[in-house]
Residue, then its C-alpha position, 0 to 999 in steps of 0.5 A: m507765496k511771492q508778494v505783490h509790489l505796488a507803486a502809484h504814478f503820478p503822470g501829469v499831463n498826457n494821453t494817459t490822464v483826462w484832465t478834460d474829466p469833472r473830476s480831474r484836479s490840478q496837475i502842479d499844486f502841492e495838494s494833488f500830490a500830496d492827495l495821491a501819495r496818501t492814498a497809495e501810503r493808505g494802500k500800502f504801496d511801495f513807492f509814489f513815483l514821479a517823472e521827469g520833463l525838461r523840455l515841453r514837446e512840439l508837434k508840427g513846430r507847436i506846443h502839443d497841450l495833450d502830450v507831457v505838460g509843466r511837470p515840476e521838479s521832482l525832489t523838490v516835490l518829493a522832500a515836501l511829500a516826505a513831510v505828510t507821508e510816513r513809509l512810502g518810497l519817494a521816486a524822483t525820475v532824473n536825468a542823467t544827461f543834463n545833470e552831474p554825479y555830485e550835486l545829484a548825490r547830494r540831492l537824493a542823499t538828502l531826500d533820504h535823510l528828510s525821510a527817513g531812508r524812503a528815497a528813489w533815483n529813476v535814472v532816464t537817459t537823453s539823446d535828443a539835442f531839442t532838449g538839449e538846447n535847455f542846457r549851456r553846453g547843448g546837452y547833445l549825447d549821441r545815443s553810443e554814449r549815454y549809457t556809457r555816461a549813465e552807468e559812471f554817474v551811478r557808478l561814482s554816486r555809489e562812490l559819493w555816498d560809500s565815502w561816509r562810513p555809516d558810523a561816521v557821526l559820532a557828535d560827542q558833546e563831551s569831547g567836541r568831535f562830531l566826526r570819528p577820525g578816519s570815517v569820510s573818505a575822499v574821492s578821486h575819480r577820473g572817467r571817460h565823463f566825469t572827473v571829481e577830486g574831493r569829499f562829499n559833504i553829505p552823511r551816509g542816508p538810512q538806506g546806504h544807497p538810495v533805490v536805483i530805478q531804471a526805465g528802458d527796454s533796448d538790449e543796452g536798458r536790460e544790460f544796464a538795468a542788471a548791472n545797476a538797478d534796483v527796479i525796471f520800469s518795463r511796458h509789457g502787456t501780456l503774460e507772454e511778453g512780460r514773462a520772456f522779458y522777467a527770464d532774460v533780465k533775470r538771466r543776466l544778474a548773474t554776470y554782475g554777481r547779483q541774485p534774482h530778488q535783487l532787481k524787482i521788474m515792474p511794468a507800467a500798467t492802467f485798470a479799469l473797474g466795475d461792479t462786474d466785468a463787463e461794466a468795467a469793459e464799458r468803462a474802459a472803452e470810455i476811458r481809452r476814447q477820452q484819452v485818445g480823442p481826435q486830435t490826440a490819434i492823429a498826433f500819435l499817427e504824425q509820429i510814427w509816420g513822421r509826416d502830417m496828416s492833419a488832413y487825415d479823418p481821425e474816424g476814418p480808414l488809415p490813408d495810403v500814403e508812406p512814411a517819411v524817412e528823414q526827421g520826423v515832425s514831433q519833437g522831445r519825443v523818442q523818434v521811432a527807429d524804422r517807421v517803415a516797418v512800424a507803419a507797416r505793422w500798423r497798417a496790417v493791424a487796421e487791415e485785418k481788424e478794420l479800424s479806423i485811425r482812431e481806432l487803431v490808435i487806441h488799439m495799439t498803444g494801451r498799456q497793460s491794462f487790468v481791466g474787470s470787478p475788483a476781484t478779476v484785477a486782483a485775480q489778474i495782477e496775482e497771477f502776472v507776478r505768480t507766474d514770474a511775468a512781473d514782479g509788481f506794477i507801477l500803476v498809472p490813474h487815467l484821473t489825478p488825484g483821485g484814480l487810485d482811489d477806488f482800487v486801493a479800496e477794493v482791489v488792495p484788501l482781495l489781494q491781502e486776502r490772498g496773502v500775496f499783498r501786505t497788511d502793514y508795513e515791515g519796515a522803515t525804508l524802501r529797501d524793506h518794502l521792496g526786499l532789498g536789503g541795505t547797503a553795507 
């Protein structure tokens, strides 16, 4: 039976979380991270996933406090979590545009050692000059160069990790020899974006290479994942979309001499549980209304239309106004490539379903959601994986840190009964959990 892979996402403050719920706790205290990580490990999840924010996003020149706010630096948090978990993988999102390979390779190798082989790197890129203003060199990188730099970054990082042989550390107390002769190679790299000359100073980690995750849906993103990634973090909400994406990305692997099992496809997914499917549906609708309040609904509309829409009633109809062609009103988010086409699609849905602005935003922005009783949700997840719409899911709970508790208590045992999810960890490293094998 094809096995389900599961991961837990700690999202921070954004339109997915409901930080105003009385059950929500701190988004930055260590105990919140530890609580969710322990729950994920209790559920035998593959890994714990942290996103990254390098600048507070703005809307019309002001901080939008219902968007991503105050995400701590991922690798620091995960290094601390390594001490309070034993098997759970630890995945950090780190930007390949605003970091350097030698330094990041050291930090990731260190996390792999501290965690005994559980480190992962979610590679992201930025062509946003607004974010780049926080960095000395200005940070601007044309979109056409994003993946060129990222690919060289990953390739050079692996070259650094590979420069130490697995048996390099001899530590022979009798002879006084610490390293085996010839076991650490010099790295000489001169590429388009990076030049590195010298020797890496961290021994090879337990996994050889930390697991590489990539999030992206463009054609160049899919190609980058096929060539470089171990896991792809996607956003496909239906079986049909998932199967098409799955088939397309897996097909590309052969070009790079890779097998289908060497890349796991794990979309982000939310969930809502209830004693019955009807109760779960009511709960899901209420969660979505909490996530997309009036202010957030207008903010989403402004991001799509690229203009100030604050004069309109979020509970009223979509206004008869055309989207702006020039730069939009939001900063720090990926800009909508074709506002006219996207706005036309939104308008068609609003008219067909007779939706208000807020209802339209709720309808158009929902991620893949599993809604139903625990038995229904377990069956839904199994169907996605069994029919090759995904290899598993990165679950995004709406409450921090307790939002995963019910899933682990009620859905995981049903997946285990179905024989599609582990009852215990069978290996020690994240590569073991994902079925990727080690690196030579």
